[in-house]
PDB file as gemmi writes it, atoms N, CA and C in Angstrom:
CRYST1    1.000    1.000    1.000  90.00  90.00  90.00 P 1                      
ATOM      1  N   ARG A   1      33.537 -47.554  19.088  1.00  0.00           N  
ATOM      2  CA  ARG A   1      34.545 -46.942  19.928  1.00  0.00           C  
ATOM      3  C   ARG A   1      34.413 -45.427  19.902  1.00  0.00           C  
ATOM      4  N   ILE A   2      34.149 -44.856  18.761  1.00  0.00           N  
ATOM      5  CA  ILE A   2      33.989 -43.406  18.651  1.00  0.00           C  
ATOM      6  C   ILE A   2      32.771 -42.953  19.450  1.00  0.00           C  
ATOM      7  N   HIS A   3      31.685 -43.700  19.331  1.00  0.00           N  
ATOM      8  CA  HIS A   3      30.465 -43.374  20.066  1.00  0.00           C  
ATOM      9  C   HIS A   3      30.741 -43.376  21.570  1.00  0.00           C  
ATOM     10  N   SER A   4      31.449 -44.376  22.055  1.00  0.00           N  
ATOM     11  CA  SER A   4      31.777 -44.486  23.480  1.00  0.00           C  
ATOM     12  C   SER A   4      32.633 -43.312  23.933  1.00  0.00           C  
ATOM     13  N   SER A   5      33.590 -42.920  23.124  1.00  0.00           N  
ATOM     14  CA  SER A   5      34.460 -41.796  23.455  1.00  0.00           C  
ATOM     15  C   SER A   5      33.673 -40.495  23.570  1.00  0.00           C  
ATOM     16  N   LYS A   6      32.779 -40.278  22.628  1.00  0.00           N  
ATOM     17  CA  LYS A   6      31.947 -39.057  22.649  1.00  0.00           C  
ATOM     18  C   LYS A   6      31.014 -39.069  23.849  1.00  0.00           C  
ATOM     19  N   ARG A   7      30.457 -40.236  24.136  1.00  0.00           N  
ATOM     20  CA  ARG A   7      29.548 -40.345  25.274  1.00  0.00           C  
ATOM     21  C   ARG A   7      30.282 -40.028  26.579  1.00  0.00           C  
ATOM     22  N   ASN A   8      31.481 -40.522  26.746  1.00  0.00           N  
ATOM     23  CA  ASN A   8      32.265 -40.232  27.954  1.00  0.00           C  
ATOM     24  C   ASN A   8      32.526 -38.739  28.091  1.00  0.00           C  
ATOM     25  N   CYS A   9      32.847 -38.096  27.006  1.00  0.00           N  
ATOM     26  CA  CYS A   9      33.097 -36.654  27.021  1.00  0.00           C  
ATOM     27  C   CYS A   9      31.840 -35.891  27.450  1.00  0.00           C  
ATOM     28  N   ILE A  10      30.715 -36.278  26.907  1.00  0.00           N  
ATOM     29  CA  ILE A  10      29.446 -35.614  27.237  1.00  0.00           C  
ATOM     30  C   ILE A  10      29.076 -35.872  28.690  1.00  0.00           C  
ATOM     31  N   GLU A  11      29.275 -37.088  29.168  1.00  0.00           N  
ATOM     32  CA  GLU A  11      28.956 -37.403  30.557  1.00  0.00           C  
ATOM     33  C   GLU A  11      29.835 -36.619  31.520  1.00  0.00           C  
ATOM     34  N   ARG A  12      31.109 -36.436  31.184  1.00  0.00           N  
ATOM     35  CA  ARG A  12      31.990 -35.621  32.026  1.00  0.00           C  
ATOM     36  C   ARG A  12      31.513 -34.178  32.064  1.00  0.00           C  
ATOM     37  N   ALA A  13      31.104 -33.658  30.909  1.00  0.00           N  
ATOM     38  CA  ALA A  13      30.615 -32.282  30.846  1.00  0.00           C  
ATOM     39  C   ALA A  13      29.356 -32.114  31.705  1.00  0.00           C  
ATOM     40  N   PHE A  14      28.441 -33.076  31.627  1.00  0.00           N  
ATOM     41  CA  PHE A  14      27.241 -33.010  32.460  1.00  0.00           C  
ATOM     42  C   PHE A  14      27.592 -33.136  33.936  1.00  0.00           C  
ATOM     43  N   GLY A  15      28.584 -33.941  34.255  1.00  0.00           N  
ATOM     44  CA  GLY A  15      29.020 -34.073  35.650  1.00  0.00           C  
ATOM     45  C   GLY A  15      29.536 -32.756  36.205  1.00  0.00           C  
ATOM     46  N   VAL A  16      30.353 -32.062  35.428  1.00  0.00           N  
ATOM     47  CA  VAL A  16      30.865 -30.752  35.852  1.00  0.00           C  
ATOM     48  C   VAL A  16      29.714 -29.774  35.994  1.00  0.00           C  
ATOM     49  N   TRP A  17      28.799 -29.802  35.064  1.00  0.00           N  
ATOM     50  CA  TRP A  17      27.648 -28.896  35.082  1.00  0.00           C  
ATOM     51  C   TRP A  17      26.803 -29.129  36.334  1.00  0.00           C  
ATOM     52  N   ARG A  18      26.552 -30.387  36.671  1.00  0.00           N  
ATOM     53  CA  ARG A  18      25.750 -30.700  37.860  1.00  0.00           C  
ATOM     54  C   ARG A  18      26.465 -30.291  39.135  1.00  0.00           C  
ATOM     55  N   MET A  19      27.784 -30.457  39.180  1.00  0.00           N  
ATOM     56  CA  MET A  19      28.520 -30.074  40.383  1.00  0.00           C  
ATOM     57  C   MET A  19      28.566 -28.554  40.540  1.00  0.00           C  
ATOM     58  N   LYS A  20      28.611 -27.845  39.437  1.00  0.00           N  
ATOM     59  CA  LYS A  20      28.635 -26.389  39.489  1.00  0.00           C  
ATOM     60  C   LYS A  20      27.287 -25.841  39.950  1.00  0.00           C  
ATOM     61  N   TRP A  21      26.218 -26.435  39.477  1.00  0.00           N  
ATOM     62  CA  TRP A  21      24.863 -25.991  39.810  1.00  0.00           C  
ATOM     63  C   TRP A  21      24.217 -27.078  40.660  1.00  0.00           C  
ATOM     64  N   GLN A  22      24.457 -27.000  41.961  1.00  0.00           N  
ATOM     65  CA  GLN A  22      24.048 -28.041  42.904  1.00  0.00           C  
ATOM     66  C   GLN A  22      22.557 -28.356  42.871  1.00  0.00           C  
ATOM     67  N   ILE A  23      21.728 -27.418  42.458  1.00  0.00           N  
ATOM     68  CA  ILE A  23      20.283 -27.677  42.392  1.00  0.00           C  
ATOM     69  C   ILE A  23      19.979 -28.841  41.451  1.00  0.00           C  
ATOM     70  N   LEU A  24      20.869 -29.100  40.506  1.00  0.00           N  
ATOM     71  CA  LEU A  24      20.648 -30.180  39.547  1.00  0.00           C  
ATOM     72  C   LEU A  24      20.930 -31.563  40.142  1.00  0.00           C  
ATOM     73  N   LEU A  25      21.689 -31.598  41.231  1.00  0.00           N  
ATOM     74  CA  LEU A  25      21.995 -32.891  41.853  1.00  0.00           C  
ATOM     75  C   LEU A  25      20.755 -33.522  42.481  1.00  0.00           C  
ATOM     76  N   LYS A  26      20.004 -32.711  43.200  1.00  0.00           N  
ATOM     77  CA  LYS A  26      18.796 -33.206  43.870  1.00  0.00           C  
ATOM     78  C   LYS A  26      17.658 -32.289  43.464  1.00  0.00           C  
ATOM     79  N   MET A  27      17.144 -32.507  42.294  1.00  0.00           N  
ATOM     80  CA  MET A  27      16.079 -31.660  41.771  1.00  0.00           C  
ATOM     81  C   MET A  27      14.871 -31.743  42.705  1.00  0.00           C  
ATOM     82  N   PRO A  28      14.512 -30.607  43.305  1.00  0.00           N  
ATOM     83  CA  PRO A  28      13.337 -30.611  44.189  1.00  0.00           C  
ATOM     84  C   PRO A  28      12.081 -31.047  43.431  1.00  0.00           C  
ATOM     85  N   SER A  29      11.052 -31.343  44.163  1.00  0.00           N  
ATOM     86  CA  SER A  29       9.827 -31.852  43.536  1.00  0.00           C  
ATOM     87  C   SER A  29       8.982 -30.713  42.967  1.00  0.00           C  
ATOM     88  N   TYR A  30       9.559 -30.034  41.991  1.00  0.00           N  
ATOM     89  CA  TYR A  30       8.825 -29.012  41.258  1.00  0.00           C  
ATOM     90  C   TYR A  30       8.080 -29.674  40.107  1.00  0.00           C  
ATOM     91  N   SER A  31       7.204 -28.912  39.502  1.00  0.00           N  
ATOM     92  CA  SER A  31       6.522 -29.426  38.313  1.00  0.00           C  
ATOM     93  C   SER A  31       7.546 -29.620  37.195  1.00  0.00           C  
ATOM     94  N   ILE A  32       7.182 -30.430  36.226  1.00  0.00           N  
ATOM     95  CA  ILE A  32       8.082 -30.690  35.090  1.00  0.00           C  
ATOM     96  C   ILE A  32       8.428 -29.384  34.381  1.00  0.00           C  
ATOM     97  N   LYS A  33       7.465 -28.500  34.231  1.00  0.00           N  
ATOM     98  CA  LYS A  33       7.707 -27.220  33.569  1.00  0.00           C  
ATOM     99  C   LYS A  33       8.762 -26.413  34.320  1.00  0.00           C  
ATOM    100  N   THR A  34       8.661 -26.367  35.644  1.00  0.00           N  
ATOM    101  CA  THR A  34       9.631 -25.626  36.455  1.00  0.00           C  
ATOM    102  C   THR A  34      11.001 -26.286  36.388  1.00  0.00           C  
ATOM    103  N   GLN A  35      11.032 -27.613  36.419  1.00  0.00           N  
ATOM    104  CA  GLN A  35      12.309 -28.317  36.316  1.00  0.00           C  
ATOM    105  C   GLN A  35      12.994 -28.003  34.988  1.00  0.00           C  
ATOM    106  N   LYS A  36      12.225 -27.968  33.903  1.00  0.00           N  
ATOM    107  CA  LYS A  36      12.804 -27.631  32.600  1.00  0.00           C  
ATOM    108  C   LYS A  36      13.362 -26.209  32.620  1.00  0.00           C  
ATOM    109  N   MET A  37      12.650 -25.285  33.256  1.00  0.00           N  
ATOM    110  CA  MET A  37      13.127 -23.896  33.319  1.00  0.00           C  
ATOM    111  C   MET A  37      14.408 -23.799  34.150  1.00  0.00           C  
ATOM    112  N   ILE A  38      14.526 -24.592  35.208  1.00  0.00           N  
ATOM    113  CA  ILE A  38      15.753 -24.611  36.018  1.00  0.00           C  
ATOM    114  C   ILE A  38      16.922 -25.101  35.180  1.00  0.00           C  
ATOM    115  N   VAL A  39      16.722 -26.167  34.419  1.00  0.00           N  
ATOM    116  CA  VAL A  39      17.785 -26.710  33.566  1.00  0.00           C  
ATOM    117  C   VAL A  39      18.212 -25.677  32.533  1.00  0.00           C  
ATOM    118  N   VAL A  40      17.252 -25.039  31.881  1.00  0.00           N  
ATOM    119  CA  VAL A  40      17.572 -24.032  30.862  1.00  0.00           C  
ATOM    120  C   VAL A  40      18.299 -22.839  31.499  1.00  0.00           C  
ATOM    121  N   ALA A  41      17.853 -22.429  32.683  1.00  0.00           N  
ATOM    122  CA  ALA A  41      18.493 -21.296  33.365  1.00  0.00           C  
ATOM    123  C   ALA A  41      19.942 -21.624  33.717  1.00  0.00           C  
ATOM    124  N   THR A  42      20.197 -22.835  34.209  1.00  0.00           N  
ATOM    125  CA  THR A  42      21.580 -23.186  34.540  1.00  0.00           C  
ATOM    126  C   THR A  42      22.439 -23.300  33.283  1.00  0.00           C  
ATOM    127  N   MET A  43      21.848 -23.745  32.180  1.00  0.00           N  
ATOM    128  CA  MET A  43      22.595 -23.775  30.914  1.00  0.00           C  
ATOM    129  C   MET A  43      22.978 -22.363  30.490  1.00  0.00           C  
ATOM    130  N   ALA A  44      22.021 -21.449  30.586  1.00  0.00           N  
ATOM    131  CA  ALA A  44      22.287 -20.063  30.189  1.00  0.00           C  
ATOM    132  C   ALA A  44      23.354 -19.442  31.090  1.00  0.00           C  
ATOM    133  N   LEU A  45      23.248 -19.665  32.401  1.00  0.00           N  
ATOM    134  CA  LEU A  45      24.252 -19.132  33.321  1.00  0.00           C  
ATOM    135  C   LEU A  45      25.620 -19.739  33.047  1.00  0.00           C  
ATOM    136  N   HIS A  46      25.646 -21.027  32.793  1.00  0.00           N  
ATOM    137  CA  HIS A  46      26.906 -21.704  32.488  1.00  0.00           C  
ATOM    138  C   HIS A  46      27.559 -21.103  31.242  1.00  0.00           C  
ATOM    139  N   ASN A  47      26.774 -20.926  30.197  1.00  0.00           N  
ATOM    140  CA  ASN A  47      27.309 -20.347  28.961  1.00  0.00           C  
ATOM    141  C   ASN A  47      27.784 -18.921  29.182  1.00  0.00           C  
ATOM    142  N   TYR A  48      27.070 -18.153  29.981  1.00  0.00           N  
ATOM    143  CA  TYR A  48      27.476 -16.776  30.287  1.00  0.00           C  
ATOM    144  C   TYR A  48      28.822 -16.770  31.013  1.00  0.00           C  
ATOM    145  N   VAL A  49      28.942 -17.625  32.021  1.00  0.00           N  
ATOM    146  CA  VAL A  49      30.206 -17.691  32.776  1.00  0.00           C  
ATOM    147  C   VAL A  49      31.342 -18.120  31.868  1.00  0.00           C  
ATOM    148  N   ARG A  50      31.115 -19.129  31.032  1.00  0.00           N  
ATOM    149  CA  ARG A  50      32.164 -19.606  30.134  1.00  0.00           C  
ATOM    150  C   ARG A  50      32.595 -18.519  29.149  1.00  0.00           C  
ATOM    151  N   PHE A  51      31.662 -17.701  28.702  1.00  0.00           N  
ATOM    152  CA  PHE A  51      31.968 -16.655  27.736  1.00  0.00           C  
ATOM    153  C   PHE A  51      32.718 -15.498  28.392  1.00  0.00           C  
ATOM    154  N   HIS A  52      32.360 -15.152  29.625  1.00  0.00           N  
ATOM    155  CA  HIS A  52      32.910 -13.968  30.277  1.00  0.00           C  
ATOM    156  C   HIS A  52      34.037 -14.252  31.266  1.00  0.00           C  
ATOM    157  N   ASP A  53      34.204 -15.473  31.699  1.00  0.00           N  
ATOM    158  CA  ASP A  53      35.245 -15.800  32.671  1.00  0.00           C  
ATOM    159  C   ASP A  53      36.097 -16.931  32.124  1.00  0.00           C  
ATOM    160  N   LYS A  54      37.147 -16.580  31.438  1.00  0.00           N  
ATOM    161  CA  LYS A  54      37.996 -17.589  30.785  1.00  0.00           C  
ATOM    162  C   LYS A  54      38.728 -18.480  31.794  1.00  0.00           C  
ATOM    163  N   SER A  55      38.852 -18.008  33.035  1.00  0.00           N  
ATOM    164  CA  SER A  55      39.530 -18.813  34.069  1.00  0.00           C  
ATOM    165  C   SER A  55      38.501 -19.406  35.028  1.00  0.00           C  
ATOM    166  N   ASP A  56      37.409 -19.917  34.494  1.00  0.00           N  
ATOM    167  CA  ASP A  56      36.359 -20.529  35.295  1.00  0.00           C  
ATOM    168  C   ASP A  56      36.945 -21.669  36.120  1.00  0.00           C  
ATOM    169  N   LEU A  57      36.799 -21.597  37.421  1.00  0.00           N  
ATOM    170  CA  LEU A  57      37.379 -22.560  38.349  1.00  0.00           C  
ATOM    171  C   LEU A  57      36.988 -23.999  38.015  1.00  0.00           C  
ATOM    172  N   HIS A  58      35.771 -24.230  37.581  1.00  0.00           N  
ATOM    173  CA  HIS A  58      35.301 -25.583  37.339  1.00  0.00           C  
ATOM    174  C   HIS A  58      35.813 -26.179  36.028  1.00  0.00           C  
ATOM    175  N   PHE A  59      36.376 -25.362  35.142  1.00  0.00           N  
ATOM    176  CA  PHE A  59      36.862 -25.880  33.872  1.00  0.00           C  
ATOM    177  C   PHE A  59      38.369 -25.707  33.681  1.00  0.00           C  
ATOM    178  N   VAL A  60      39.052 -25.218  34.695  1.00  0.00           N  
ATOM    179  CA  VAL A  60      40.509 -25.036  34.580  1.00  0.00           C  
ATOM    180  C   VAL A  60      41.183 -26.380  34.633  1.00  0.00           C  
TER     181      VAL A  60                                                      
END                                                                             
């Protein structure tokens, strides 16, 4: 039950992340290396926004 609860929380977080960064919804046919860089870049941008904008529209 604990595992299921944690998994749901993580899946919701990924859902919000994908909706915020639309490029993640339909990843274009880039190379795997480029796709990894896109994912890392959106993570970095997400963390920056969360740190600097406490009233982030997607997490209110």
